[in-house]
C-alpha positions, 0 to 999 in steps of 0.5 A: 727371385728366380723362377727355378726357386718356385718351379720344380720339374716334378711339380708340373702336370700335363692334363689332357682333360679335366672333368671339372674345376673342382677335380683339377683343384683336387689334383693340384692339392695332391701334387702340392702335397707330393712335391712340397709337403703341403696338406692336399686338402688345405691346398684344395680348399684354399684354391676353391675359396679363392676361385669363389672370389672370382675366376682365375681364368685369363682366356685362351685355355689359361688359368692361374689358380692361386691361394694363400696358405697360412704359415707359408712364407714362400711363393710356390708354383704347381702348374698344370698344362693342357697340351691341347692349347 
């Protein structure tokens, strides 16, 4: 699998600040809907549920929020980058 298969230029978001993790997940859901045609609310809820199992932060301002979606048989990436890091 090539990185270009799971990452699309229009699926990368720069965030200068985010008021909460919940707000970030809502933004990621909206972006997943716009870029990949996935239901924003379903993505948001899946990210929130997964984060409830344990934090996805890896340190240094980096987090890798991820979730499984029923019926999705591909790996997709929807990164948000904070230029402060």
